[in-house]
A tleap script that builds the chain and sets N, CA, C and O, in Angstrom:
source leaprc.protein.ff14SB
mol = sequence {
  NMET THR THR LYS THR LEU ARG ARG HIE THR
  MET SER ILE PHE ARG ALA ALA LEU ALA ALA
  ALA ASP PRO ALA GLU ALA VAL ALA ARG HIE
  LEU ALA ARG ARG ASN PHE GLU ARG PHE ARG
  ASN ILE TYR VAL ILE GLY ALA GLY LYS ALA
  GLY ALA SER MET ALA GLN ALA ALA GLU ARG
  VAL LEU GLY ARG ARG ILE THR ALA GLY LEU
  ILE ASN VAL LYS ASP GLY HIE ILE SER ARG
  LEU ARG ARG ILE GLU LEU ASN GLN CYS GLY
  HIE PRO VAL PRO ASP GLU ARG GLY VAL SER
  GLY SER CPRO
}
set mol.1.N position { 0.796 -1.630 -0.194 }
set mol.1.CA position { -0.062 0.250 0.150 }
set mol.1.C position { 0.937 1.473 0.252 }
set mol.1.O position { 1.725 1.593 1.190 }
set mol.2.N position { 0.828 2.442 -0.881 }
set mol.2.CA position { 1.382 3.540 -0.645 }
set mol.2.C position { 1.401 4.355 -0.014 }
set mol.2.O position { 0.202 4.458 0.246 }
set mol.3.N position { 2.003 5.312 0.640 }
set mol.3.CA position { 1.693 6.047 1.770 }
set mol.3.C position { 0.395 7.325 1.514 }
set mol.3.O position { -0.125 8.114 2.302 }
set mol.4.N position { 0.194 7.078 0.046 }
set mol.4.CA position { -1.108 8.085 -0.581 }
set mol.4.C position { -2.052 7.540 -0.200 }
set mol.4.O position { -2.791 8.193 0.537 }
set mol.5.N position { -2.402 6.235 -0.510 }
set mol.5.CA position { -3.388 5.551 -0.028 }
set mol.5.C position { -3.746 4.977 1.770 }
set mol.5.O position { -4.858 4.753 2.247 }
set mol.6.N position { -2.504 4.872 2.408 }
set mol.6.CA position { -2.669 4.943 3.683 }
set mol.6.C position { -3.145 6.008 4.532 }
set mol.6.O position { -3.595 5.945 5.676 }
set mol.7.N position { -2.876 7.490 3.391 }
set mol.7.CA position { -3.435 8.627 4.313 }
set mol.7.C position { -4.547 8.828 3.999 }
set mol.7.O position { -5.319 9.119 4.913 }
set mol.8.N position { -4.892 8.782 3.095 }
set mol.8.CA position { -6.616 8.436 2.052 }
set mol.8.C position { -7.391 7.860 3.353 }
set mol.8.O position { -8.267 8.453 3.982 }
set mol.9.N position { -6.872 6.575 3.613 }
set mol.9.CA position { -7.923 5.684 4.456 }
set mol.9.C position { -7.703 6.235 6.045 }
set mol.9.O position { -8.616 6.149 6.866 }
set mol.10.N position { -6.627 6.703 6.314 }
set mol.10.CA position { -6.562 7.556 7.673 }
set mol.10.C position { -7.524 8.751 7.734 }
set mol.10.O position { -8.100 8.838 8.818 }
set mol.11.N position { -7.810 9.617 6.903 }
set mol.11.CA position { -8.542 10.770 6.873 }
set mol.11.C position { -9.765 10.114 6.658 }
set mol.11.O position { -10.477 10.949 7.216 }
set mol.12.N position { -10.604 9.190 6.245 }
set mol.12.CA position { -11.377 9.004 5.969 }
set mol.12.C position { -11.869 8.334 7.436 }
set mol.12.O position { -12.918 8.613 8.017 }
set mol.13.N position { -10.962 7.490 7.831 }
set mol.13.CA position { -11.641 6.769 9.400 }
set mol.13.C position { -11.423 8.248 10.479 }
set mol.13.O position { -12.286 8.535 11.309 }
set mol.14.N position { -10.611 8.778 10.365 }
set mol.14.CA position { -10.476 10.103 11.255 }
set mol.14.C position { -11.901 11.024 11.464 }
set mol.14.O position { -12.413 11.387 12.522 }
set mol.15.N position { -12.407 11.295 9.881 }
set mol.15.CA position { -13.693 11.621 9.564 }
set mol.15.C position { -14.795 10.920 9.852 }
set mol.15.O position { -15.800 11.509 10.249 }
set mol.16.N position { -14.775 9.869 9.730 }
set mol.16.CA position { -16.169 8.939 10.364 }
set mol.16.C position { -15.899 8.781 11.913 }
set mol.16.O position { -16.823 8.306 12.573 }
set mol.17.N position { -14.664 9.147 12.597 }
set mol.17.CA position { -14.640 9.060 14.187 }
set mol.17.C position { -14.833 10.761 14.785 }
set mol.17.O position { -14.771 11.060 15.977 }
set mol.18.N position { -15.020 11.516 13.915 }
set mol.18.CA position { -15.359 12.849 14.094 }
set mol.18.C position { -16.795 13.026 14.030 }
set mol.18.O position { -17.395 13.657 14.899 }
set mol.19.N position { -17.448 12.422 12.898 }
set mol.19.CA position { -18.959 12.610 12.962 }
set mol.19.C position { -19.648 11.532 13.855 }
set mol.19.O position { -20.861 11.465 14.056 }
set mol.20.N position { -18.891 10.871 14.255 }
set mol.20.CA position { -19.772 9.801 15.041 }
set mol.20.C position { -20.014 10.335 16.573 }
set mol.20.O position { -20.979 10.141 17.313 }
set mol.21.N position { -18.544 11.237 16.843 }
set mol.21.CA position { -18.576 11.855 17.827 }
set mol.21.C position { -19.406 12.911 18.041 }
set mol.21.O position { -19.510 13.432 19.151 }
set mol.22.N position { -20.151 13.364 16.853 }
set mol.22.CA position { -20.619 14.850 17.193 }
set mol.22.C position { -21.608 14.782 18.054 }
set mol.22.O position { -22.151 13.680 17.984 }
set mol.23.N position { -22.146 15.575 18.946 }
set mol.23.CA position { -22.635 15.663 19.820 }
set mol.23.C position { -24.195 15.960 19.863 }
set mol.23.O position { -25.117 15.552 20.569 }
set mol.24.N position { -24.049 17.180 18.401 }
set mol.24.CA position { -25.676 17.416 17.890 }
set mol.24.C position { -26.078 16.087 16.899 }
set mol.24.O position { -27.277 15.852 17.049 }
set mol.25.N position { -25.711 15.541 16.337 }
set mol.25.CA position { -25.690 14.713 15.387 }
set mol.25.C position { -26.120 13.515 15.950 }
set mol.25.O position { -26.783 12.719 15.287 }
set mol.26.N position { -25.752 13.271 17.318 }
set mol.26.CA position { -25.524 11.914 18.070 }
set mol.26.C position { -27.171 12.251 18.739 }
set mol.26.O position { -27.995 11.343 18.844 }
set mol.27.N position { -27.516 13.896 19.217 }
set mol.27.CA position { -29.412 13.671 19.876 }
set mol.27.C position { -29.735 13.648 18.703 }
set mol.27.O position { -30.411 12.621 18.648 }
set mol.28.N position { -29.721 14.047 17.784 }
set mol.28.CA position { -30.420 13.941 16.450 }
set mol.28.C position { -30.470 12.655 16.027 }
set mol.28.O position { -31.507 12.261 15.493 }
set mol.29.N position { -29.294 11.723 16.201 }
set mol.29.CA position { -30.445 10.274 15.449 }
set mol.29.C position { -30.837 9.687 16.975 }
set mol.29.O position { -31.459 8.631 16.856 }
set mol.30.N position { -30.660 10.049 18.251 }
set mol.30.CA position { -31.055 9.349 19.627 }
set mol.30.C position { -33.099 9.718 19.179 }
set mol.30.O position { -33.978 8.902 18.900 }
set mol.31.N position { -33.166 11.100 19.286 }
set mol.31.CA position { -34.710 11.699 19.122 }
set mol.31.C position { -35.155 10.694 18.206 }
set mol.31.O position { -35.982 9.887 18.631 }
set mol.32.N position { -34.651 10.572 16.714 }
set mol.32.CA position { -35.322 10.492 15.121 }
set mol.32.C position { -35.933 9.298 15.647 }
set mol.32.O position { -37.083 8.912 15.440 }
set mol.33.N position { -34.709 8.553 16.609 }
set mol.33.CA position { -35.558 6.726 16.535 }
set mol.33.C position { -36.433 6.351 17.649 }
set mol.33.O position { -36.582 5.200 18.062 }
set mol.34.N position { -37.211 7.791 18.275 }
set mol.34.CA position { -38.179 7.503 19.245 }
set mol.34.C position { -39.496 7.587 18.749 }
set mol.34.O position { -39.615 7.878 17.559 }
set mol.35.N position { -40.748 7.346 19.584 }
set mol.35.CA position { -41.827 7.975 19.168 }
set mol.35.C position { -42.176 9.019 20.340 }
set mol.35.O position { -42.114 8.591 21.492 }
set mol.36.N position { -42.488 10.170 20.155 }
set mol.36.CA position { -43.241 11.191 20.837 }
set mol.36.C position { -44.526 11.239 21.114 }
set mol.36.O position { -45.069 12.058 21.856 }
set mol.37.N position { -45.048 10.343 20.511 }
set mol.37.CA position { -46.619 10.888 20.098 }
set mol.37.C position { -47.234 10.486 21.372 }
set mol.37.O position { -48.090 11.354 21.543 }
set mol.38.N position { -47.266 10.033 21.925 }
set mol.38.CA position { -47.577 9.954 23.451 }
set mol.38.C position { -47.737 10.649 24.514 }
set mol.38.O position { -48.573 10.558 25.413 }
set mol.39.N position { -46.294 11.826 24.239 }
set mol.39.CA position { -46.420 12.592 25.740 }
set mol.39.C position { -46.902 14.087 24.995 }
set mol.39.O position { -46.399 14.636 24.015 }
set mol.40.N position { -47.767 14.410 25.625 }
set mol.40.CA position { -48.449 15.849 25.821 }
set mol.40.C position { -46.945 17.030 25.969 }
set mol.40.O position { -46.688 18.016 25.278 }
set mol.41.N position { -46.604 16.769 26.487 }
set mol.41.CA position { -45.350 17.914 27.115 }
set mol.41.C position { -44.053 17.273 27.147 }
set mol.41.O position { -43.808 16.172 27.639 }
set mol.42.N position { -42.875 18.426 26.315 }
set mol.42.CA position { -42.105 17.516 26.143 }
set mol.42.C position { -41.119 18.870 26.505 }
set mol.42.O position { -41.151 19.901 25.834 }
set mol.43.N position { -40.162 18.647 27.801 }
set mol.43.CA position { -39.381 19.513 28.657 }
set mol.43.C position { -37.638 19.435 28.046 }
set mol.43.O position { -37.205 18.334 27.704 }
set mol.44.N position { -37.051 20.247 27.988 }
set mol.44.CA position { -35.729 19.477 27.481 }
set mol.44.C position { -35.018 20.451 28.520 }
set mol.44.O position { -35.420 21.610 28.617 }
set mol.45.N position { -33.962 19.983 29.299 }
set mol.45.CA position { -33.225 20.403 30.255 }
set mol.45.C position { -31.413 19.964 30.019 }
set mol.45.O position { -31.005 19.067 29.281 }
set mol.46.N position { -30.806 20.621 30.629 }
set mol.46.CA position { -29.399 20.222 30.492 }
set mol.46.C position { -28.346 20.894 30.922 }
set mol.46.O position { -28.641 21.805 31.697 }
set mol.47.N position { -27.015 20.743 30.651 }
set mol.47.CA position { -25.839 21.914 30.916 }
set mol.47.C position { -24.712 21.326 30.078 }
set mol.47.O position { -24.470 20.133 29.895 }
set mol.48.N position { -24.089 22.352 29.620 }
set mol.48.CA position { -22.659 21.567 28.901 }
set mol.48.C position { -22.308 22.627 28.047 }
set mol.48.O position { -22.971 23.664 28.040 }
set mol.49.N position { -21.163 22.437 27.206 }
set mol.49.CA position { -20.772 23.218 26.462 }
set mol.49.C position { -21.097 23.195 25.462 }
set mol.49.O position { -21.401 24.262 24.927 }
set mol.50.N position { -21.171 22.149 24.845 }
set mol.50.CA position { -22.441 21.454 23.661 }
set mol.50.C position { -23.417 21.731 23.922 }
set mol.50.O position { -24.089 20.978 23.217 }
set mol.51.N position { -24.383 22.582 24.723 }
set mol.51.CA position { -25.767 21.929 25.048 }
set mol.51.C position { -26.513 23.171 24.117 }
set mol.51.O position { -27.706 23.473 24.085 }
set mol.52.N position { -25.305 23.797 23.343 }
set mol.52.CA position { -26.197 24.765 22.631 }
set mol.52.C position { -26.471 23.849 21.328 }
set mol.52.O position { -27.675 23.706 21.117 }
set mol.53.N position { -25.857 23.378 20.662 }
set mol.53.CA position { -25.601 22.685 19.457 }
set mol.53.C position { -26.593 21.541 20.034 }
set mol.53.O position { -27.498 21.396 19.212 }
set mol.54.N position { -26.729 20.844 20.927 }
set mol.54.CA position { -27.342 19.697 21.147 }
set mol.54.C position { -28.701 20.232 21.172 }
set mol.54.O position { -29.476 19.412 20.678 }
set mol.55.N position { -29.399 21.519 21.642 }
set mol.55.CA position { -30.384 21.554 21.847 }
set mol.55.C position { -30.858 22.138 20.494 }
set mol.55.O position { -32.079 22.192 20.348 }
set mol.56.N position { -29.968 22.646 19.340 }
set mol.56.CA position { -30.720 23.270 18.064 }
set mol.56.C position { -30.901 21.625 17.367 }
set mol.56.O position { -31.723 21.294 16.512 }
set mol.57.N position { -30.143 20.989 17.852 }
set mol.57.CA position { -30.671 18.985 17.236 }
set mol.57.C position { -31.634 19.111 17.902 }
set mol.57.O position { -32.439 18.916 16.991 }
set mol.58.N position { -32.380 19.316 18.943 }
set mol.58.CA position { -33.392 18.863 19.637 }
set mol.58.C position { -34.764 19.413 18.838 }
set mol.58.O position { -35.813 18.885 18.470 }
set mol.59.N position { -34.290 20.518 18.784 }
set mol.59.CA position { -35.430 21.511 18.172 }
set mol.59.C position { -35.681 21.018 16.747 }
set mol.59.O position { -36.812 21.128 16.275 }
set mol.60.N position { -34.815 20.551 16.131 }
set mol.60.CA position { -34.812 20.323 14.711 }
set mol.60.C position { -35.673 19.317 14.278 }
set mol.60.O position { -36.542 19.282 13.406 }
set mol.61.N position { -35.057 18.156 15.423 }
set mol.61.CA position { -35.962 16.921 15.316 }
set mol.61.C position { -37.374 16.926 15.958 }
set mol.61.O position { -38.308 16.320 15.432 }
set mol.62.N position { -37.499 17.616 17.091 }
set mol.62.CA position { -38.768 17.793 18.071 }
set mol.62.C position { -39.740 18.490 17.298 }
set mol.62.O position { -40.815 18.035 16.910 }
set mol.63.N position { -39.159 19.930 17.053 }
set mol.63.CA position { -39.621 20.907 16.619 }
set mol.63.C position { -40.724 21.516 17.796 }
set mol.63.O position { -40.371 21.616 18.971 }
set mol.64.N position { -42.357 21.984 17.251 }
set mol.64.CA position { -43.052 22.070 18.064 }
set mol.64.C position { -43.557 21.347 19.337 }
set mol.64.O position { -44.302 21.809 20.202 }
set mol.65.N position { -43.008 20.147 19.274 }
set mol.65.CA position { -43.752 19.378 20.572 }
set mol.65.C position { -42.961 19.110 21.734 }
set mol.65.O position { -43.047 18.229 22.590 }
set mol.66.N position { -41.996 20.277 21.540 }
set mol.66.CA position { -40.851 21.031 22.689 }
set mol.66.C position { -42.284 21.924 23.637 }
set mol.66.O position { -43.005 22.732 23.051 }
set mol.67.N position { -42.456 21.600 25.026 }
set mol.67.CA position { -43.304 22.695 25.425 }
set mol.67.C position { -42.271 23.556 25.740 }
set mol.67.O position { -42.591 24.673 25.335 }
set mol.68.N position { -41.167 23.573 26.275 }
set mol.68.CA position { -40.160 24.380 27.016 }
set mol.68.C position { -38.905 23.799 27.277 }
set mol.68.O position { -38.569 22.618 27.366 }
set mol.69.N position { -38.338 24.747 27.373 }
set mol.69.CA position { -36.156 24.040 27.504 }
set mol.69.C position { -35.875 25.008 28.332 }
set mol.69.O position { -36.346 26.142 28.246 }
set mol.70.N position { -35.046 24.600 29.231 }
set mol.70.CA position { -33.668 25.120 29.517 }
set mol.70.C position { -32.519 24.792 29.663 }
set mol.70.O position { -32.681 23.713 30.232 }
set mol.71.N position { -31.112 24.966 29.541 }
set mol.71.CA position { -29.928 24.251 28.748 }
set mol.71.C position { -28.828 25.518 29.857 }
set mol.71.O position { -28.913 26.729 29.654 }
set mol.72.N position { -27.979 24.990 30.848 }
set mol.72.CA position { -26.885 25.909 30.762 }
set mol.72.C position { -26.177 26.118 29.993 }
set mol.72.O position { -26.492 25.117 29.350 }
set mol.73.N position { -25.412 26.558 29.396 }
set mol.73.CA position { -24.199 26.646 28.630 }
set mol.73.C position { -23.206 27.454 28.814 }
set mol.73.O position { -23.525 28.480 29.415 }
set mol.74.N position { -21.776 27.340 28.424 }
set mol.74.CA position { -20.642 28.350 28.999 }
set mol.74.C position { -20.940 29.435 28.317 }
set mol.74.O position { -21.485 29.440 27.213 }
set mol.75.N position { -20.574 30.450 28.986 }
set mol.75.CA position { -20.460 31.818 28.431 }
set mol.75.C position { -19.955 31.874 26.410 }
set mol.75.O position { -18.987 31.361 25.849 }
set mol.76.N position { -20.876 32.549 25.947 }
set mol.76.CA position { -20.153 32.525 24.517 }
set mol.76.C position { -20.575 31.157 23.691 }
set mol.76.O position { -20.502 31.101 22.463 }
set mol.77.N position { -20.965 30.211 24.406 }
set mol.77.CA position { -21.670 28.912 23.638 }
set mol.77.C position { -23.450 29.065 23.758 }
set mol.77.O position { -24.290 28.617 24.538 }
set mol.78.N position { -23.494 29.975 22.501 }
set mol.78.CA position { -25.437 30.328 22.327 }
set mol.78.C position { -25.525 29.530 20.870 }
set mol.78.O position { -24.653 28.841 20.340 }
set mol.79.N position { -26.398 29.738 20.561 }
set mol.79.CA position { -27.399 29.423 19.221 }
set mol.79.C position { -28.499 30.287 19.222 }
set mol.79.O position { -28.720 30.889 20.273 }
set mol.80.N position { -29.398 30.516 18.052 }
set mol.80.CA position { -30.387 30.703 17.954 }
set mol.80.C position { -31.845 29.867 18.197 }
set mol.80.O position { -32.348 29.286 17.235 }
set mol.81.N position { -32.425 29.837 19.379 }
set mol.81.CA position { -33.353 28.837 19.281 }
set mol.81.C position { -34.713 29.619 19.702 }
set mol.81.O position { -34.732 30.722 20.247 }
set mol.82.N position { -35.845 28.842 19.350 }
set mol.82.CA position { -37.227 28.791 19.525 }
set mol.82.C position { -37.809 28.636 20.802 }
set mol.82.O position { -38.423 29.497 21.433 }
set mol.83.N position { -37.553 27.397 21.154 }
set mol.83.CA position { -38.504 27.418 22.536 }
set mol.83.C position { -37.683 26.706 23.765 }
set mol.83.O position { -38.203 26.407 24.839 }
set mol.84.N position { -36.326 26.491 23.423 }
set mol.84.CA position { -35.365 26.173 24.249 }
set mol.84.C position { -34.349 27.252 24.824 }
set mol.84.O position { -33.511 27.700 24.042 }
set mol.85.N position { -34.371 27.766 26.334 }
set mol.85.CA position { -33.592 28.813 26.602 }
set mol.85.C position { -32.493 28.700 26.904 }
set mol.85.O position { -32.231 27.735 27.621 }
set mol.86.N position { -31.728 29.329 26.626 }
set mol.86.CA position { -29.858 29.025 26.964 }
set mol.86.C position { -29.491 29.712 28.116 }
set mol.86.O position { -29.356 30.913 27.886 }
set mol.87.N position { -29.328 29.467 29.011 }
set mol.87.CA position { -28.816 30.155 30.472 }
set mol.87.C position { -27.161 30.218 30.511 }
set mol.87.O position { -26.674 29.364 31.252 }
set mol.88.N position { -26.102 31.182 29.761 }
set mol.88.CA position { -25.103 31.385 30.101 }
set mol.88.C position { -24.806 31.821 31.242 }
set mol.88.O position { -25.373 32.589 32.019 }
set mol.89.N position { -22.997 30.743 31.298 }
set mol.89.CA position { -22.366 30.661 32.925 }
set mol.89.C position { -21.645 30.181 33.085 }
set mol.89.O position { -21.249 29.378 32.240 }
set mol.90.N position { -21.145 30.317 34.006 }
set mol.90.CA position { -19.442 30.633 34.282 }
set mol.90.C position { -19.127 28.687 34.026 }
set mol.90.O position { -19.812 27.753 34.443 }
set mol.91.N position { -17.654 28.653 33.075 }
set mol.91.CA position { -17.204 27.226 32.899 }
set mol.91.C position { -15.798 27.337 32.817 }
set mol.91.O position { -15.533 28.253 32.038 }
set mol.92.N position { -14.570 26.702 33.368 }
set mol.92.CA position { -14.934 25.489 34.196 }
set mol.92.C position { -15.317 25.608 35.837 }
set mol.92.O position { -15.580 24.690 36.614 }
set mol.93.N position { -15.256 27.036 36.086 }
set mol.93.CA position { -15.494 27.562 37.533 }
set mol.93.C position { -17.276 27.952 37.473 }
set mol.93.O position { -17.769 28.813 36.744 }
set mol.94.N position { -18.096 26.983 38.530 }
set mol.94.CA position { -19.287 27.661 38.708 }
set mol.94.C position { -19.869 28.930 39.093 }
set mol.94.O position { -19.481 29.256 40.215 }
set mol.95.N position { -20.545 29.638 38.640 }
set mol.95.CA position { -21.131 30.661 39.436 }
set mol.95.C position { -22.412 30.913 39.882 }
set mol.95.O position { -23.235 30.056 39.559 }
set mol.96.N position { -22.813 31.839 40.527 }
set mol.96.CA position { -24.013 32.089 40.414 }
set mol.96.C position { -25.207 31.977 39.493 }
set mol.96.O position { -26.351 31.682 39.840 }
set mol.97.N position { -24.761 32.270 38.200 }
set mol.97.CA position { -26.491 32.223 37.016 }
set mol.97.C position { -25.788 30.738 36.920 }
set mol.97.O position { -26.778 30.060 37.195 }
set mol.98.N position { -24.895 29.934 36.743 }
set mol.98.CA position { -25.268 28.735 36.610 }
set mol.98.C position { -26.042 28.029 37.853 }
set mol.98.O position { -26.938 27.220 37.609 }
set mol.99.N position { -25.787 28.256 38.800 }
set mol.99.CA position { -26.790 27.531 39.997 }
set mol.99.C position { -28.254 28.152 40.235 }
set mol.99.O position { -29.125 27.601 40.909 }
set mol.100.N position { -28.416 29.630 39.447 }
set mol.100.CA position { -30.069 29.938 39.082 }
set mol.100.C position { -30.614 28.764 38.009 }
set mol.100.O position { -31.765 28.357 38.171 }
set mol.101.N position { -30.001 28.350 37.183 }
set mol.101.CA position { -30.565 27.717 35.920 }
set mol.101.C position { -30.734 26.351 36.081 }
set mol.101.O position { -31.520 25.656 35.439 }
set mol.102.N position { -29.856 25.923 37.094 }
set mol.102.CA position { -30.486 24.478 37.919 }
set mol.102.C position { -31.680 24.647 38.884 }
set mol.102.O position { -31.647 25.137 40.012 }
set mol.103.N position { -32.607 24.207 38.301 }
set mol.103.CA position { -34.161 24.277 39.075 }
set mol.103.C position { -33.903 23.408 39.881 }
set mol.103.O position { -34.745 23.068 40.712 }
savepdb mol mol.pdb
quit
């Protein structure tokens, strides 16, 4: 096998690993496999640096079925969302904003 071929295979494996580990895509895949028809209200809660992109994926899959949501995210890690509220707070050192976003 040539170096060029090995490099191409390596990059293919690397890209596949990144795609498999993408938090937003993982949420979308997980939610898409579920049936939410029996639920009257869906509330989304969470916390973390990837929270905004994961919330965006949840809204993309669940749309208007989401009643409301609140996610604590690191300062600056925001997205435009319609149904889920993002609460910016300190990370890695927790602060009062994070405490107030933890019901």
